[in-house]
mmCIF entry with sequence, helices, sheets and N, C-alpha, C, O atoms, coordinates in Angstrom:
data_MODEL
# 
_entry.id   MODEL 
# 
_entity.id                         1 
_entity.type                       polymer 
_entity.pdbx_number_of_molecules   1 
# 
_entity_poly.entity_id                      1 
_entity_poly.type                           'polypeptide(L)' 
_entity_poly.nstd_linkage                   no 
_entity_poly.nstd_monomer                   no 
_entity_poly.pdbx_seq_one_letter_code       
;(UNK)(UNK)(UNK)(UNK)(UNK)(UNK)(UNK)(UNK)(UNK)(UNK)(UNK)(UNK)(UNK)(UNK)(UNK)(UNK)
(UNK)(UNK)(UNK)(UNK)(UNK)(UNK)(UNK)(UNK)(UNK)(UNK)(UNK)(UNK)(UNK)(UNK)(UNK)(UNK)
(UNK)(UNK)(UNK)(UNK)(UNK)(UNK)(UNK)(UNK)(UNK)(UNK)(UNK)(UNK)(UNK)(UNK)(UNK)
;
_entity_poly.pdbx_seq_one_letter_code_can   XXXXXXXXXXXXXXXXXXXXXXXXXXXXXXXXXXXXXXXXXXXXXXX 
_entity_poly.pdbx_strand_id                 A 
# 
loop_
_entity_poly_seq.entity_id 
_entity_poly_seq.num 
_entity_poly_seq.mon_id 
_entity_poly_seq.hetero 
1 1  UNK n 
1 2  UNK n 
1 3  UNK n 
1 4  UNK n 
1 5  UNK n 
1 6  UNK n 
1 7  UNK n 
1 8  UNK n 
1 9  UNK n 
1 10 UNK n 
1 11 UNK n 
1 12 UNK n 
1 13 UNK n 
1 14 UNK n 
1 15 UNK n 
1 16 UNK n 
1 17 UNK n 
1 18 UNK n 
1 19 UNK n 
1 20 UNK n 
1 21 UNK n 
1 22 UNK n 
1 23 UNK n 
1 24 UNK n 
1 25 UNK n 
1 26 UNK n 
1 27 UNK n 
1 28 UNK n 
1 29 UNK n 
1 30 UNK n 
1 31 UNK n 
1 32 UNK n 
1 33 UNK n 
1 34 UNK n 
1 35 UNK n 
1 36 UNK n 
1 37 UNK n 
1 38 UNK n 
1 39 UNK n 
1 40 UNK n 
1 41 UNK n 
1 42 UNK n 
1 43 UNK n 
1 44 UNK n 
1 45 UNK n 
1 46 UNK n 
1 47 UNK n 
# 
_struct_asym.id          A 
_struct_asym.entity_id   1 
# 
loop_
_struct_conf.conf_type_id 
_struct_conf.id 
_struct_conf.pdbx_PDB_helix_id 
_struct_conf.beg_label_comp_id 
_struct_conf.beg_label_asym_id 
_struct_conf.beg_label_seq_id 
_struct_conf.pdbx_beg_PDB_ins_code 
_struct_conf.end_label_comp_id 
_struct_conf.end_label_asym_id 
_struct_conf.end_label_seq_id 
_struct_conf.pdbx_end_PDB_ins_code 
_struct_conf.beg_auth_comp_id 
_struct_conf.beg_auth_asym_id 
_struct_conf.beg_auth_seq_id 
_struct_conf.end_auth_comp_id 
_struct_conf.end_auth_asym_id 
_struct_conf.end_auth_seq_id 
_struct_conf.pdbx_PDB_helix_class 
_struct_conf.details 
_struct_conf.pdbx_PDB_helix_length 
HELX_P HELX_P1 AA1 UNK A 20 ? UNK A 26 ? UNK A 20 UNK A 26 1 ? 7 
HELX_P HELX_P2 AA2 UNK A 29 ? UNK A 32 ? UNK A 29 UNK A 32 1 ? 4 
HELX_P HELX_P3 AA3 UNK A 43 ? UNK A 45 ? UNK A 43 UNK A 45 5 ? 3 
# 
_struct_conf_type.id          HELX_P 
_struct_conf_type.criteria    ? 
_struct_conf_type.reference   ? 
# 
_struct_sheet.id               AA1 
_struct_sheet.type             ? 
_struct_sheet.number_strands   2 
_struct_sheet.details          ? 
# 
_struct_sheet_order.sheet_id     AA1 
_struct_sheet_order.range_id_1   1 
_struct_sheet_order.range_id_2   2 
_struct_sheet_order.offset       ? 
_struct_sheet_order.sense        anti-parallel 
# 
loop_
_struct_sheet_range.sheet_id 
_struct_sheet_range.id 
_struct_sheet_range.beg_label_comp_id 
_struct_sheet_range.beg_label_asym_id 
_struct_sheet_range.beg_label_seq_id 
_struct_sheet_range.pdbx_beg_PDB_ins_code 
_struct_sheet_range.end_label_comp_id 
_struct_sheet_range.end_label_asym_id 
_struct_sheet_range.end_label_seq_id 
_struct_sheet_range.pdbx_end_PDB_ins_code 
_struct_sheet_range.beg_auth_comp_id 
_struct_sheet_range.beg_auth_asym_id 
_struct_sheet_range.beg_auth_seq_id 
_struct_sheet_range.end_auth_comp_id 
_struct_sheet_range.end_auth_asym_id 
_struct_sheet_range.end_auth_seq_id 
AA1 1 UNK A 2 ? UNK A 3 ? UNK A 2 UNK A 3 
AA1 2 UNK A 8 ? UNK A 9 ? UNK A 8 UNK A 9 
# 
loop_
_atom_site.group_PDB 
_atom_site.id 
_atom_site.type_symbol 
_atom_site.label_atom_id 
_atom_site.label_alt_id 
_atom_site.label_comp_id 
_atom_site.label_asym_id 
_atom_site.label_entity_id 
_atom_site.label_seq_id 
_atom_site.pdbx_PDB_ins_code 
_atom_site.Cartn_x 
_atom_site.Cartn_y 
_atom_site.Cartn_z 
_atom_site.occupancy 
_atom_site.B_iso_or_equiv 
_atom_site.pdbx_formal_charge 
_atom_site.auth_seq_id 
_atom_site.auth_comp_id 
_atom_site.auth_asym_id 
_atom_site.auth_atom_id 
_atom_site.pdbx_PDB_model_num 
ATOM 1   N N  . UNK A 1 1  ? 146.257 -74.294 -51.080 1.00 0.00 ? 1  UNK A N  1 
ATOM 2   C CA . UNK A 1 1  ? 147.621 -74.705 -50.841 1.00 0.00 ? 1  UNK A CA 1 
ATOM 3   C C  . UNK A 1 1  ? 148.479 -74.314 -52.036 1.00 0.00 ? 1  UNK A C  1 
ATOM 4   O O  . UNK A 1 1  ? 148.032 -74.306 -53.183 1.00 0.00 ? 1  UNK A O  1 
ATOM 5   N N  . UNK A 1 2  ? 149.691 -74.001 -51.730 1.00 0.00 ? 2  UNK A N  1 
ATOM 6   C CA . UNK A 1 2  ? 150.660 -73.724 -52.777 1.00 0.00 ? 2  UNK A CA 1 
ATOM 7   C C  . UNK A 1 2  ? 151.897 -74.563 -52.522 1.00 0.00 ? 2  UNK A C  1 
ATOM 8   O O  . UNK A 1 2  ? 152.238 -74.850 -51.375 1.00 0.00 ? 2  UNK A O  1 
ATOM 9   N N  . UNK A 1 3  ? 152.562 -74.951 -53.588 1.00 0.00 ? 3  UNK A N  1 
ATOM 10  C CA . UNK A 1 3  ? 153.795 -75.713 -53.419 1.00 0.00 ? 3  UNK A CA 1 
ATOM 11  C C  . UNK A 1 3  ? 154.976 -74.778 -53.557 1.00 0.00 ? 3  UNK A C  1 
ATOM 12  O O  . UNK A 1 3  ? 155.008 -73.918 -54.437 1.00 0.00 ? 3  UNK A O  1 
ATOM 13  N N  . UNK A 1 4  ? 155.931 -74.956 -52.690 1.00 0.00 ? 4  UNK A N  1 
ATOM 14  C CA . UNK A 1 4  ? 157.172 -74.185 -52.725 1.00 0.00 ? 4  UNK A CA 1 
ATOM 15  C C  . UNK A 1 4  ? 158.310 -75.133 -53.081 1.00 0.00 ? 4  UNK A C  1 
ATOM 16  O O  . UNK A 1 4  ? 158.101 -76.335 -53.248 1.00 0.00 ? 4  UNK A O  1 
ATOM 17  N N  . UNK A 1 5  ? 159.484 -74.597 -53.191 1.00 0.00 ? 5  UNK A N  1 
ATOM 18  C CA . UNK A 1 5  ? 160.630 -75.444 -53.483 1.00 0.00 ? 5  UNK A CA 1 
ATOM 19  C C  . UNK A 1 5  ? 160.907 -76.440 -52.373 1.00 0.00 ? 5  UNK A C  1 
ATOM 20  O O  . UNK A 1 5  ? 161.433 -77.523 -52.632 1.00 0.00 ? 5  UNK A O  1 
ATOM 21  N N  . UNK A 1 6  ? 160.560 -76.088 -51.132 1.00 0.00 ? 6  UNK A N  1 
ATOM 22  C CA . UNK A 1 6  ? 160.891 -76.961 -50.013 1.00 0.00 ? 6  UNK A CA 1 
ATOM 23  C C  . UNK A 1 6  ? 159.685 -77.692 -49.429 1.00 0.00 ? 6  UNK A C  1 
ATOM 24  O O  . UNK A 1 6  ? 159.849 -78.436 -48.462 1.00 0.00 ? 6  UNK A O  1 
ATOM 25  N N  . UNK A 1 7  ? 158.508 -77.516 -49.960 1.00 0.00 ? 7  UNK A N  1 
ATOM 26  C CA . UNK A 1 7  ? 157.370 -78.234 -49.404 1.00 0.00 ? 7  UNK A CA 1 
ATOM 27  C C  . UNK A 1 7  ? 156.037 -77.615 -49.759 1.00 0.00 ? 7  UNK A C  1 
ATOM 28  O O  . UNK A 1 7  ? 155.871 -77.017 -50.822 1.00 0.00 ? 7  UNK A O  1 
ATOM 29  N N  . UNK A 1 8  ? 155.094 -77.768 -48.854 1.00 0.00 ? 8  UNK A N  1 
ATOM 30  C CA . UNK A 1 8  ? 153.722 -77.313 -49.058 1.00 0.00 ? 8  UNK A CA 1 
ATOM 31  C C  . UNK A 1 8  ? 153.386 -76.291 -47.987 1.00 0.00 ? 8  UNK A C  1 
ATOM 32  O O  . UNK A 1 8  ? 153.722 -76.474 -46.817 1.00 0.00 ? 8  UNK A O  1 
ATOM 33  N N  . UNK A 1 9  ? 152.725 -75.220 -48.386 1.00 0.00 ? 9  UNK A N  1 
ATOM 34  C CA . UNK A 1 9  ? 152.263 -74.201 -47.453 1.00 0.00 ? 9  UNK A CA 1 
ATOM 35  C C  . UNK A 1 9  ? 150.752 -74.336 -47.313 1.00 0.00 ? 9  UNK A C  1 
ATOM 36  O O  . UNK A 1 9  ? 150.030 -74.361 -48.310 1.00 0.00 ? 9  UNK A O  1 
ATOM 37  N N  . UNK A 1 10 ? 150.278 -74.424 -46.078 1.00 0.00 ? 10 UNK A N  1 
ATOM 38  C CA . UNK A 1 10 ? 148.838 -74.546 -45.804 1.00 0.00 ? 10 UNK A CA 1 
ATOM 39  C C  . UNK A 1 10 ? 148.388 -73.271 -45.122 1.00 0.00 ? 10 UNK A C  1 
ATOM 40  O O  . UNK A 1 10 ? 148.983 -72.838 -44.135 1.00 0.00 ? 10 UNK A O  1 
ATOM 41  N N  . UNK A 1 11 ? 147.329 -72.671 -45.657 1.00 0.00 ? 11 UNK A N  1 
ATOM 42  C CA . UNK A 1 11 ? 146.788 -71.443 -45.084 1.00 0.00 ? 11 UNK A CA 1 
ATOM 43  C C  . UNK A 1 11 ? 145.393 -71.726 -44.533 1.00 0.00 ? 11 UNK A C  1 
ATOM 44  O O  . UNK A 1 11 ? 144.608 -72.411 -45.188 1.00 0.00 ? 11 UNK A O  1 
ATOM 45  N N  . UNK A 1 12 ? 145.065 -71.211 -43.336 1.00 0.00 ? 12 UNK A N  1 
ATOM 46  C CA . UNK A 1 12 ? 143.735 -71.438 -42.766 1.00 0.00 ? 12 UNK A CA 1 
ATOM 47  C C  . UNK A 1 12 ? 142.650 -70.730 -43.578 1.00 0.00 ? 12 UNK A C  1 
ATOM 48  O O  . UNK A 1 12 ? 142.880 -69.679 -44.175 1.00 0.00 ? 12 UNK A O  1 
ATOM 49  N N  . UNK A 1 13 ? 141.478 -71.332 -43.581 1.00 0.00 ? 13 UNK A N  1 
ATOM 50  C CA . UNK A 1 13 ? 140.339 -70.776 -44.296 1.00 0.00 ? 13 UNK A CA 1 
ATOM 51  C C  . UNK A 1 13 ? 139.241 -70.508 -43.288 1.00 0.00 ? 13 UNK A C  1 
ATOM 52  O O  . UNK A 1 13 ? 139.028 -71.309 -42.378 1.00 0.00 ? 13 UNK A O  1 
ATOM 53  N N  . UNK A 1 14 ? 138.551 -69.408 -43.434 1.00 0.00 ? 14 UNK A N  1 
ATOM 54  C CA . UNK A 1 14 ? 137.446 -69.091 -42.543 1.00 0.00 ? 14 UNK A CA 1 
ATOM 55  C C  . UNK A 1 14 ? 137.873 -68.194 -41.398 1.00 0.00 ? 14 UNK A C  1 
ATOM 56  O O  . UNK A 1 14 ? 139.041 -67.826 -41.274 1.00 0.00 ? 14 UNK A O  1 
ATOM 57  N N  . UNK A 1 15 ? 136.908 -67.850 -40.567 1.00 0.00 ? 15 UNK A N  1 
ATOM 58  C CA . UNK A 1 15 ? 137.207 -66.941 -39.457 1.00 0.00 ? 15 UNK A CA 1 
ATOM 59  C C  . UNK A 1 15 ? 138.099 -67.599 -38.412 1.00 0.00 ? 15 UNK A C  1 
ATOM 60  O O  . UNK A 1 15 ? 138.044 -68.811 -38.202 1.00 0.00 ? 15 UNK A O  1 
ATOM 61  N N  . UNK A 1 16 ? 138.904 -66.796 -37.777 1.00 0.00 ? 16 UNK A N  1 
ATOM 62  C CA . UNK A 1 16 ? 139.799 -67.263 -36.721 1.00 0.00 ? 16 UNK A CA 1 
ATOM 63  C C  . UNK A 1 16 ? 138.979 -67.557 -35.472 1.00 0.00 ? 16 UNK A C  1 
ATOM 64  O O  . UNK A 1 16 ? 138.041 -66.821 -35.167 1.00 0.00 ? 16 UNK A O  1 
ATOM 65  N N  . UNK A 1 17 ? 139.316 -68.621 -34.743 1.00 0.00 ? 17 UNK A N  1 
ATOM 66  C CA . UNK A 1 17 ? 138.624 -68.946 -33.498 1.00 0.00 ? 17 UNK A CA 1 
ATOM 67  C C  . UNK A 1 17 ? 139.098 -68.000 -32.403 1.00 0.00 ? 17 UNK A C  1 
ATOM 68  O O  . UNK A 1 17 ? 140.267 -67.616 -32.361 1.00 0.00 ? 17 UNK A O  1 
ATOM 69  N N  . UNK A 1 18 ? 138.173 -67.629 -31.514 1.00 0.00 ? 18 UNK A N  1 
ATOM 70  C CA . UNK A 1 18 ? 138.508 -66.736 -30.412 1.00 0.00 ? 18 UNK A CA 1 
ATOM 71  C C  . UNK A 1 18 ? 139.352 -67.467 -29.369 1.00 0.00 ? 18 UNK A C  1 
ATOM 72  O O  . UNK A 1 18 ? 139.168 -68.660 -29.131 1.00 0.00 ? 18 UNK A O  1 
ATOM 73  N N  . UNK A 1 19 ? 140.260 -66.747 -28.764 1.00 0.00 ? 19 UNK A N  1 
ATOM 74  C CA . UNK A 1 19 ? 141.030 -67.299 -27.656 1.00 0.00 ? 19 UNK A CA 1 
ATOM 75  C C  . UNK A 1 19 ? 140.175 -67.245 -26.396 1.00 0.00 ? 19 UNK A C  1 
ATOM 76  O O  . UNK A 1 19 ? 139.136 -66.585 -26.373 1.00 0.00 ? 19 UNK A O  1 
ATOM 77  N N  . UNK A 1 20 ? 140.612 -67.940 -25.351 1.00 0.00 ? 20 UNK A N  1 
ATOM 78  C CA . UNK A 1 20 ? 139.877 -67.909 -24.090 1.00 0.00 ? 20 UNK A CA 1 
ATOM 79  C C  . UNK A 1 20 ? 139.812 -66.487 -23.550 1.00 0.00 ? 20 UNK A C  1 
ATOM 80  O O  . UNK A 1 20 ? 138.771 -66.065 -23.047 1.00 0.00 ? 20 UNK A O  1 
ATOM 81  N N  . UNK A 1 21 ? 140.906 -65.745 -23.647 1.00 0.00 ? 21 UNK A N  1 
ATOM 82  C CA . UNK A 1 21 ? 140.927 -64.360 -23.161 1.00 0.00 ? 21 UNK A CA 1 
ATOM 83  C C  . UNK A 1 21 ? 139.911 -63.504 -23.911 1.00 0.00 ? 21 UNK A C  1 
ATOM 84  O O  . UNK A 1 21 ? 139.247 -62.661 -23.308 1.00 0.00 ? 21 UNK A O  1 
ATOM 85  N N  . UNK A 1 22 ? 139.785 -63.711 -25.216 1.00 0.00 ? 22 UNK A N  1 
ATOM 86  C CA . UNK A 1 22 ? 138.808 -62.947 -26.009 1.00 0.00 ? 22 UNK A CA 1 
ATOM 87  C C  . UNK A 1 22 ? 137.377 -63.333 -25.637 1.00 0.00 ? 22 UNK A C  1 
ATOM 88  O O  . UNK A 1 22 ? 136.499 -62.473 -25.561 1.00 0.00 ? 22 UNK A O  1 
ATOM 89  N N  . UNK A 1 23 ? 137.143 -64.615 -25.406 1.00 0.00 ? 23 UNK A N  1 
ATOM 90  C CA . UNK A 1 23 ? 135.806 -65.067 -25.001 1.00 0.00 ? 23 UNK A CA 1 
ATOM 91  C C  . UNK A 1 23 ? 135.426 -64.479 -23.644 1.00 0.00 ? 23 UNK A C  1 
ATOM 92  O O  . UNK A 1 23 ? 134.299 -64.022 -23.450 1.00 0.00 ? 23 UNK A O  1 
ATOM 93  N N  . UNK A 1 24 ? 136.378 -64.496 -22.703 1.00 0.00 ? 24 UNK A N  1 
ATOM 94  C CA . UNK A 1 24 ? 136.100 -63.944 -21.373 1.00 0.00 ? 24 UNK A CA 1 
ATOM 95  C C  . UNK A 1 24 ? 135.866 -62.447 -21.432 1.00 0.00 ? 24 UNK A C  1 
ATOM 96  O O  . UNK A 1 24 ? 135.054 -61.924 -20.668 1.00 0.00 ? 24 UNK A O  1 
ATOM 97  N N  . UNK A 1 25 ? 136.557 -61.742 -22.321 1.00 0.00 ? 25 UNK A N  1 
ATOM 98  C CA . UNK A 1 25 ? 136.370 -60.297 -22.461 1.00 0.00 ? 25 UNK A CA 1 
ATOM 99  C C  . UNK A 1 25 ? 134.969 -59.977 -22.991 1.00 0.00 ? 25 UNK A C  1 
ATOM 100 O O  . UNK A 1 25 ? 134.406 -58.934 -22.660 1.00 0.00 ? 25 UNK A O  1 
ATOM 101 N N  . UNK A 1 26 ? 134.406 -60.871 -23.813 1.00 0.00 ? 26 UNK A N  1 
ATOM 102 C CA . UNK A 1 26 ? 133.066 -60.649 -24.381 1.00 0.00 ? 26 UNK A CA 1 
ATOM 103 C C  . UNK A 1 26 ? 131.951 -61.092 -23.434 1.00 0.00 ? 26 UNK A C  1 
ATOM 104 O O  . UNK A 1 26 ? 130.787 -60.758 -23.656 1.00 0.00 ? 26 UNK A O  1 
ATOM 105 N N  . UNK A 1 27 ? 132.291 -61.840 -22.379 1.00 0.00 ? 27 UNK A N  1 
ATOM 106 C CA . UNK A 1 27 ? 131.291 -62.381 -21.457 1.00 0.00 ? 27 UNK A CA 1 
ATOM 107 C C  . UNK A 1 27 ? 130.627 -61.265 -20.664 1.00 0.00 ? 27 UNK A C  1 
ATOM 108 O O  . UNK A 1 27 ? 131.306 -60.426 -20.072 1.00 0.00 ? 27 UNK A O  1 
ATOM 109 N N  . UNK A 1 28 ? 129.298 -61.257 -20.654 1.00 0.00 ? 28 UNK A N  1 
ATOM 110 C CA . UNK A 1 28 ? 128.527 -60.275 -19.903 1.00 0.00 ? 28 UNK A CA 1 
ATOM 111 C C  . UNK A 1 28 ? 127.654 -61.026 -18.893 1.00 0.00 ? 28 UNK A C  1 
ATOM 112 O O  . UNK A 1 28 ? 126.678 -61.664 -19.287 1.00 0.00 ? 28 UNK A O  1 
ATOM 113 N N  . UNK A 1 29 ? 127.988 -60.963 -17.595 1.00 0.00 ? 29 UNK A N  1 
ATOM 114 C CA . UNK A 1 29 ? 127.211 -61.707 -16.595 1.00 0.00 ? 29 UNK A CA 1 
ATOM 115 C C  . UNK A 1 29 ? 125.729 -61.332 -16.571 1.00 0.00 ? 29 UNK A C  1 
ATOM 116 O O  . UNK A 1 29 ? 124.891 -62.169 -16.234 1.00 0.00 ? 29 UNK A O  1 
ATOM 117 N N  . UNK A 1 30 ? 125.397 -60.101 -16.919 1.00 0.00 ? 30 UNK A N  1 
ATOM 118 C CA . UNK A 1 30 ? 123.984 -59.697 -16.935 1.00 0.00 ? 30 UNK A CA 1 
ATOM 119 C C  . UNK A 1 30 ? 123.211 -60.467 -18.004 1.00 0.00 ? 30 UNK A C  1 
ATOM 120 O O  . UNK A 1 30 ? 122.029 -60.759 -17.824 1.00 0.00 ? 30 UNK A O  1 
ATOM 121 N N  . UNK A 1 31 ? 123.856 -60.789 -19.088 1.00 0.00 ? 31 UNK A N  1 
ATOM 122 C CA . UNK A 1 31 ? 123.213 -61.522 -20.180 1.00 0.00 ? 31 UNK A CA 1 
ATOM 123 C C  . UNK A 1 31 ? 123.325 -63.025 -19.987 1.00 0.00 ? 31 UNK A C  1 
ATOM 124 O O  . UNK A 1 31 ? 122.353 -63.751 -20.198 1.00 0.00 ? 31 UNK A O  1 
ATOM 125 N N  . UNK A 1 32 ? 124.494 -63.498 -19.591 1.00 0.00 ? 32 UNK A N  1 
ATOM 126 C CA . UNK A 1 32 ? 124.760 -64.933 -19.540 1.00 0.00 ? 32 UNK A CA 1 
ATOM 127 C C  . UNK A 1 32 ? 124.735 -65.531 -18.141 1.00 0.00 ? 32 UNK A C  1 
ATOM 128 O O  . UNK A 1 32 ? 124.816 -66.751 -18.002 1.00 0.00 ? 32 UNK A O  1 
ATOM 129 N N  . UNK A 1 33 ? 124.628 -64.724 -17.120 1.00 0.00 ? 33 UNK A N  1 
ATOM 130 C CA . UNK A 1 33 ? 124.660 -65.239 -15.751 1.00 0.00 ? 33 UNK A CA 1 
ATOM 131 C C  . UNK A 1 33 ? 123.332 -65.809 -15.319 1.00 0.00 ? 33 UNK A C  1 
ATOM 132 O O  . UNK A 1 33 ? 122.354 -65.762 -16.066 1.00 0.00 ? 33 UNK A O  1 
ATOM 133 N N  . UNK A 1 34 ? 123.294 -66.347 -14.117 1.00 0.00 ? 34 UNK A N  1 
ATOM 134 C CA . UNK A 1 34 ? 122.042 -66.881 -13.581 1.00 0.00 ? 34 UNK A CA 1 
ATOM 135 C C  . UNK A 1 34 ? 121.853 -68.351 -13.881 1.00 0.00 ? 34 UNK A C  1 
ATOM 136 O O  . UNK A 1 34 ? 122.772 -69.042 -14.320 1.00 0.00 ? 34 UNK A O  1 
ATOM 137 N N  . UNK A 1 35 ? 120.649 -68.807 -13.637 1.00 0.00 ? 35 UNK A N  1 
ATOM 138 C CA . UNK A 1 35 ? 120.332 -70.213 -13.824 1.00 0.00 ? 35 UNK A CA 1 
ATOM 139 C C  . UNK A 1 35 ? 120.280 -70.587 -15.295 1.00 0.00 ? 35 UNK A C  1 
ATOM 140 O O  . UNK A 1 35 ? 119.880 -69.784 -16.138 1.00 0.00 ? 35 UNK A O  1 
ATOM 141 N N  . UNK A 1 36 ? 120.685 -71.809 -15.595 1.00 0.00 ? 36 UNK A N  1 
ATOM 142 C CA . UNK A 1 36 ? 120.639 -72.302 -16.968 1.00 0.00 ? 36 UNK A CA 1 
ATOM 143 C C  . UNK A 1 36 ? 119.214 -72.694 -17.355 1.00 0.00 ? 36 UNK A C  1 
ATOM 144 O O  . UNK A 1 36 ? 118.829 -72.565 -18.518 1.00 0.00 ? 36 UNK A O  1 
ATOM 145 N N  . UNK A 1 37 ? 118.422 -73.175 -16.378 1.00 0.00 ? 37 UNK A N  1 
ATOM 146 C CA . UNK A 1 37 ? 117.051 -73.581 -16.648 1.00 0.00 ? 37 UNK A CA 1 
ATOM 147 C C  . UNK A 1 37 ? 116.097 -72.580 -16.007 1.00 0.00 ? 37 UNK A C  1 
ATOM 148 O O  . UNK A 1 37 ? 116.193 -72.301 -14.813 1.00 0.00 ? 37 UNK A O  1 
ATOM 149 N N  . UNK A 1 38 ? 115.199 -72.055 -16.786 1.00 0.00 ? 38 UNK A N  1 
ATOM 150 C CA . UNK A 1 38 ? 114.245 -71.067 -16.280 1.00 0.00 ? 38 UNK A CA 1 
ATOM 151 C C  . UNK A 1 38 ? 112.990 -71.715 -15.725 1.00 0.00 ? 38 UNK A C  1 
ATOM 152 O O  . UNK A 1 38 ? 112.100 -71.012 -15.245 1.00 0.00 ? 38 UNK A O  1 
ATOM 153 N N  . UNK A 1 39 ? 112.896 -73.044 -15.778 1.00 0.00 ? 39 UNK A N  1 
ATOM 154 C CA . UNK A 1 39 ? 111.699 -73.738 -15.294 1.00 0.00 ? 39 UNK A CA 1 
ATOM 155 C C  . UNK A 1 39 ? 111.835 -74.071 -13.815 1.00 0.00 ? 39 UNK A C  1 
ATOM 156 O O  . UNK A 1 39 ? 112.896 -73.887 -13.218 1.00 0.00 ? 39 UNK A O  1 
ATOM 157 N N  . UNK A 1 40 ? 110.765 -74.554 -13.245 1.00 0.00 ? 40 UNK A N  1 
ATOM 158 C CA . UNK A 1 40 ? 110.782 -74.992 -11.849 1.00 0.00 ? 40 UNK A CA 1 
ATOM 159 C C  . UNK A 1 40 ? 111.418 -76.362 -11.729 1.00 0.00 ? 40 UNK A C  1 
ATOM 160 O O  . UNK A 1 40 ? 112.016 -76.869 -12.678 1.00 0.00 ? 40 UNK A O  1 
ATOM 161 N N  . UNK A 1 41 ? 111.282 -76.962 -10.540 1.00 0.00 ? 41 UNK A N  1 
ATOM 162 C CA . UNK A 1 41 ? 111.833 -78.276 -10.314 1.00 0.00 ? 41 UNK A CA 1 
ATOM 163 C C  . UNK A 1 41 ? 111.076 -79.314 -11.123 1.00 0.00 ? 41 UNK A C  1 
ATOM 164 O O  . UNK A 1 41 ? 109.852 -79.263 -11.236 1.00 0.00 ? 41 UNK A O  1 
ATOM 165 N N  . UNK A 1 42 ? 111.834 -80.270 -11.692 1.00 0.00 ? 42 UNK A N  1 
ATOM 166 C CA . UNK A 1 42 ? 111.215 -81.327 -12.497 1.00 0.00 ? 42 UNK A CA 1 
ATOM 167 C C  . UNK A 1 42 ? 111.884 -82.661 -12.152 1.00 0.00 ? 42 UNK A C  1 
ATOM 168 O O  . UNK A 1 42 ? 112.986 -82.683 -11.603 1.00 0.00 ? 42 UNK A O  1 
ATOM 169 N N  . UNK A 1 43 ? 111.225 -83.755 -12.470 1.00 0.00 ? 43 UNK A N  1 
ATOM 170 C CA . UNK A 1 43 ? 111.804 -85.080 -12.285 1.00 0.00 ? 43 UNK A CA 1 
ATOM 171 C C  . UNK A 1 43 ? 112.161 -85.359 -10.844 1.00 0.00 ? 43 UNK A C  1 
ATOM 172 O O  . UNK A 1 43 ? 111.353 -85.098 -9.953  1.00 0.00 ? 43 UNK A O  1 
ATOM 173 N N  . UNK A 1 44 ? 113.360 -85.888 -10.585 1.00 0.00 ? 44 UNK A N  1 
ATOM 174 C CA . UNK A 1 44 ? 113.792 -86.259 -9.240  1.00 0.00 ? 44 UNK A CA 1 
ATOM 175 C C  . UNK A 1 44 ? 114.046 -85.048 -8.360  1.00 0.00 ? 44 UNK A C  1 
ATOM 176 O O  . UNK A 1 44 ? 114.290 -85.199 -7.163  1.00 0.00 ? 44 UNK A O  1 
ATOM 177 N N  . UNK A 1 45 ? 113.995 -83.844 -8.930  1.00 0.00 ? 45 UNK A N  1 
ATOM 178 C CA . UNK A 1 45 ? 114.152 -82.627 -8.140  1.00 0.00 ? 45 UNK A CA 1 
ATOM 179 C C  . UNK A 1 45 ? 112.901 -82.349 -7.313  1.00 0.00 ? 45 UNK A C  1 
ATOM 180 O O  . UNK A 1 45 ? 112.968 -81.616 -6.326  1.00 0.00 ? 45 UNK A O  1 
ATOM 181 N N  . UNK A 1 46 ? 111.739 -82.932 -7.705  1.00 0.00 ? 46 UNK A N  1 
ATOM 182 C CA . UNK A 1 46 ? 110.496 -82.742 -6.976  1.00 0.00 ? 46 UNK A CA 1 
ATOM 183 C C  . UNK A 1 46 ? 110.599 -83.360 -5.605  1.00 0.00 ? 46 UNK A C  1 
ATOM 184 O O  . UNK A 1 46 ? 111.102 -84.476 -5.469  1.00 0.00 ? 46 UNK A O  1 
ATOM 185 N N  . UNK A 1 47 ? 110.133 -82.661 -4.576  1.00 0.00 ? 47 UNK A N  1 
ATOM 186 C CA . UNK A 1 47 ? 110.158 -83.197 -3.214  1.00 0.00 ? 47 UNK A CA 1 
ATOM 187 C C  . UNK A 1 47 ? 108.762 -83.524 -2.768  1.00 0.00 ? 47 UNK A C  1 
ATOM 188 O O  . UNK A 1 47 ? 108.565 -83.990 -1.646  1.00 0.00 ? 47 UNK A O  1 
# 
């Protein structure tokens, strides 16, 4: 932070967070698509 004649200036530190548009542009359905669980049925899912 630095002080100016009229107040305080705050500058962000670290990498900038991606916007939703940037996240969607990086999304690859071949890599991230499909089922979240690779296992079979478990617990109350058993019939």
